[in-house]
N, C-alpha and C positions, 0 to 999 in steps of 0.2 A: 379318591374320596377319603376323607379322614375317618378313622375308626371312632366310634362313640359307644359309650356304655354308661348307664346310670351311675355306676360305681365311681366314675370320674368326678362326680359332683360332690366333693368332700365339703360339707358345710363348715366353714371356718369361723364365721363371725359369731359373737355372743348371741346376737339376735336370731340368726339362722338356727343355731343349736338350741337356743331356748325354746323356739317354736316346736322343735322336734321333741324335746323333753316334755313340753306342755301337751302335745298331741299324744304322747305315750301315756301321760298321766290320765288323760281323758279316756283312753282305751281301757286302762286298768280300772278306772271308776265305772265304766260301762260294764265290764266283766263282773265287777263286784255287785252291781245292781241286779244283774241277771242271776247271780248266785243267790242273792237274798230272795228274789222272786221264786226261784226253784225251791229254796228251803221252805217257803210258805206253802208250797203245794205238796210237801212231803217228799218221800223218796229216800234214797241212801245218802245220808248226810256226809259220811266219810268220802264217798265217791264224788259227791258234788264239790267238796273241798279240794280234792285232788284235781278235778277238772278245772276249778278256778285257778289253782296254782299253775297248772300246765298251760292254760291259755294266757295267763299273765306273763309267764316266762317266754312263751313264743312271741308275744307282742313286744316285750322288752328286747329279746334277742334280735328281732327283725329291725327295730329302730337302732339298736346299738351297733349292728353290723354296718348300717348306713353312716352312723356317726363316727365309728372306729375311734382311733386315738384313745384318750383317757377314758371315755365312757366304756369302750369295749374292754380296755385293760382292767377296769374295775369289775366288769362282769366276768372276765376271765378269772380274776383272783377269787371272786365269790364262788365260782364253780369248783374251785379246789378246796375252799375252806368249808368243810362239811357242816360246821355249825352255823354258818351265816344264813342259809336259806333252806326251805323245805326240799325234800328229795326230788320233787317234780321240777323245781327250778334247776337243781344241779344237773338233771338229765338233759335238759334243754340247753342250759348255759355252757355245758361242757363242749358243745359244738363250737363255741367261740375259740377253742384252741386250734381247730383245723379247718373250719368251713367259712372263713371270711371271704367275701367276694373280692377278687384282686382288681388292681388298676388295669386298664387296657394297655395294649402294646405301645400305642403312640405316647401315652402319658409316661410310661416307664422310660422310654427312650429320652423324652424331654427331661425327666427328673435326673437321669444319669448325665445328660449333656449339661444341664444347669449346674450340677455339682462338680463334675470332672472336666468340663470344657469341651468334650467331644462326644459324639454319638457312640453308644456301646460297641457297634460293629467296627468302629475305627480304633477303639481302645483295646479290645480283647480279640484273641484269635478266634474265639466263638463265644456267643452269648445267646442263651435261650430266653426268648421274650415271654414265653409262658412261665408263670411263677410256679416254682415247685412247692412253695408254702406261702400262705398269706395269714398274717396275724393281726394284732390290734394296732401296732404302730407302723409296721412296714411289711414288705413281702420279700421273698428270697428267690433269686434266679441262679441257675447253674451257669458257669462260664469257664473258659480256659484262657490263661494268660499266654502271651507270645513265647514265654519260656517253657511252655508245656504243662505248667501246674494247673490242676483242676481247682476251681475256687467257687465259693458261694458269695453272691453279691446281694446284700440287703439294701433295699431301696425304701426310704421312708415316704409315707403318704404326705401329700401337700399340707402344710400349715398345722401339722400335729402339735408342734411345740407351742404354737400360739393359742391352742385350745385348752391347755392344761389348767390355767387359772380359772377360766369360766366354767369348765366342766366340774372342777372341784368345788366351786361355789354352789353349783346346783346339787352336787352330791352331798355337800355339807348340810344344805337345807333339808334334804330328805333324811339324812342320818340323824339330825337333831330331833326329828319326830319319833325316833325309835329308842332313844337313850334317855336316861334320867341322871341328873346331877353331873358333877365333874366338869372339867375344862377340856374341851376337845381341840383347842388351838394348837397345842404341841403335837397332837396326833395328826392333824391335817398338815401341819408344817413338815412332819416327817414324810408323809405320803407325797407331798408336792416336791420335796427335795429329791426323792428317789425317782419320781416320774420325770423331772427335769433332767436328771442324769441319764435316764433311759432314752430320752429323745436326742441325746448328743452322742452320735456314733464315734466321735473322737474319744470320748470318755470310755465307751465300750471297748474301743481298740486298746486302750491302756489296761482295762480289766482283763482282756484276752491275754495280753503280754504277761500280766501278773500271774494269772492262773496257769499259763503255759510253763512259766518258770517254776512254780510251786508244785504242780501236780501232773504235768505231762510226762508219763513214764511207762514202764512195761505193762501196767494194767489199766491205765487211764489215758485217753487220747483227747486233746483239746485242739482247736484250730489255732492258726497264727494269722494275725492281721497283716494285710498287704498295704503298708502305709501310703505308697504312691497312688493307690486307687481308693483312698478313704478320705471322707470329709465328714462334716457334722450330719449330713443326710444320706450318704452312701457309704456302706461299709463292705469292703472286700476282704475275705478271709479264706484260708485254705479249706478245701472241702473235706468233711469227715464222713466216711461211709458208715452205715449201720441201719438197723431196723428200729422203728419206734415201738413202744411197749405193746400196743394193740396188735401190730403185725407180728411181733415176736411171739406173743401168746397164741396167736392163731396157728402157729406152727407146732403147738403142743410140746414145748421143751420139757425134757425130763427133769426130775427133781434136782439132780446134781447141777444142772445148768442154771436152774432157778436159784439154787443156793449160792452158786458162784457169783452171779450178777447182783443178787441181793446183798451179799457181803461187800461187794465193791461200792454199792450205793451207801450202805451203812457206814463203812469205814471213811468214805469220802467226806460225809458231813461231819463225822466226829473229829477228823483231823483238822477241819476248818475251825470248829468250835474250840478245840484244845490248843491251837497254834498261838504263837506270840502275836501274829498279825491280826487274829480274830476277825477275819474277813470271809463272809459267806456268799456263795452262789445262792441267792435267796429266792430264785424262781424255779422251784423244784417241781415243775409239772411234767407230765409224760413226754411232751414234745421236745423237751430240752435234754433228753438222755437217749443214747443210741446203743443198741445191743449188737455187738459185732461178731462176725464169724470167727475172728481170731481170739475171742475170749476177752477182749478189752472193752471197757466201758467208754463210750464217746460222750463227752459233755460239751454242750453248745449253748449259745445265747447268754452272753455275759452283760446284758444291759442292766439287770436288776441285781446289784451287788451291795451288801450292807456290811460295814465295819462296825462291830460292837464296841462301845466304850469299855475301857478296862474295868471300871468299877461295876458296870452292869454285868459284863461277862463273868466276873469273879463271883458276884452275888448269885448269879444263876447256877454256877457250879457249886457254890456252898449250899444252895437250896437242894440241888440234886443229892449232895452227900447227906444232908439232914434227912431227906426222904428215905434214903437207904438205911439209915441208922435209927429212924423213928425218933429223932430228936425234936420233940414238940416245941420246946422253948426256942430253939434255933429257927424252926420253920416259921413260927409266929414273927420273930424279929425280922427275918428275911422277907416275908410277905409284906411287911410294913416298909422296909427299905426299898423294895421294888414297887411300892405304891399300889399294890394289889389291895391291901388293907390300909385305911387311913382314918383319922379321927373325924373327918367330915361326914362319914357314913353313919346312918342310924345303927344301933346295936344289932337289931334283928337282921339288917342287911349284911353287916359284917359277919354275923354267924352263918348266914346263907352262903356268902362268898367263901368263907373259910371252909365250910363243909364241902362245897364243890371242889375247891382246889386240893383238899385233902384226898378226895377220891380220884380226881384226875391225876394229881401228882403221883399217887401210889401206882396208878395204872401205867404212867409213863416210865417209871423206874423198874417195872416188872421184868422187862427183857434183860436187865443187867443182873437180875437175881437168878437167872436160869440160862445156862449156856450148854448147848445151843438153844435158842428160843425160836419157836415155830410161829411165824407170822401168818400161817395158813389156819391157825386155830380159830374156828368159828366163834368160840366163846369170847376170845380176846377181841375179835373184830366187832362183835355185838356190843361189848362193854365200851369199846372205843366210840362206836357210833352213838351210843346212848349219851356219852359224855359230850360229844359234839352237839347233839341235839339240845342237851341241857344248857350248854354254853350259849346257844342262840337265844335262850329265854332270859339270860342275865342282861338286863338293860342298863346297868350302871357302867359309867366310864371308869374303869380301874386299870391300873398297871402302867408302867413306863411306856412311852411311845416306841421305845426300842424293841418292845415285844412284837410289833406289827410284822416286821420282816423276819425276825427269828421264828415266829409262829408260822409264817408263810413257808419257810424252809422246812420246819418240822412237820407241819401238816402235810405238805407235799411229799416228804419222804414216807410218812406213814401211809398215805394214799397209794404210793407206788408199791410199797412192801406188802400191803394187804391185797393188792391185785396180783403181785408176783408170787406171793405165798412161799417165800424161802425160809430155810432154817438157818439162823444167823448165829455165829460164834461171837459172843459178846464180851468174853474175858479181856481181850486185847483193848477194846474200846473203853471198858470200865477202868482198866489200868491207866489208859491215856488220860481220861477225865480226872481220875483220882490224883494223878501226878500234877495236873494243871490247876487243881483246886487249892487256893490259899486257905489257911485256917481262918476261922471266925473267932477273933480274939474276944476276951472277956468284956471289952467295952465297945468293940467295933459294930455290934449289932444294935446299938440304941437307935430308937426311931427318930 
């Protein structure tokens, strides 16, 4: 008798997925009506608001795990971007990183056969049909090649690529209710481009080869793609051992060990930003880094990779230098070059945005002014959290679309470091960025 599981029923059509989005909207509306009724009867208003957020997040998570694909990917991203949603949403949505219901065994075998031509037990010396991890776009299985190498096989859910366009259309309609002014076309084009790349496992195999060449060394370990067992929907790569952050922290590592791995994480991002290729591993969430017994940092999942345009990267580095030197004139010019400030905004809105970015930018450069810098400092964490919360209240569409995945990498790194609480030596990274920063000429900063 064939195995069956409700998680096999991946809703692929625009109509099917639209019905689920509509159902979710009704649930959120019902929760809000109950919240208003409870408010009318008195009680603890703050607790009622938290209960509303938690229930809405649970309903969204339940439906997004059924939708998977782009919908769950967006939820996963929001759980990492502290400023996007209330804390109660983050607590629930963070589960999207680890607790996605997997495909059943029969469907997994069919997906491998359709992609590679044979059932997995005929292709591999061994293949574990139980998924070791299930995420938004696909799930991962341990296997062994006939030559004895241990591998991880990532199997994409059915029809994921076909849902990108329709899911983003729904997401756009929701997003447009939350923002004011500005043209979001370029921002959604940027998200769509990265998601389409992420659903092409041949593209991810190329990313793996690139990062292996650039960064696989004595202190960082990356997988290698196995091309003969890789297609657009199945990716086979060498297996990388290690603990995820939550398991690593459960073992109560000493401060020296926290410092060591924190330094590796910090240096890894800075080398990417400062390099000539300007290519970032942009999905810096805890599931994509492994803490190894041999002291090396494992880096996995190269689906979400962003290459920064030269002029954008250079202006970001110029802004970093202007922040360090408190060059107000240069800061203003660069905020305009990066489209954070522009003439279409009312004066009071520009003043509000400039004030926020002054405080946020000063906070971001603080680690470079004190070496070593303690990411376990509760005062720094609190100020960072306050900035993220304030960012969630800025409704204007500002900034180049290239910020989307740079911010994803940066916020992900800060999230990792504030959990790990290391003391980071920042002199080397500051010198690296300083060396890569081109001068802002006397006329190059014109708006």
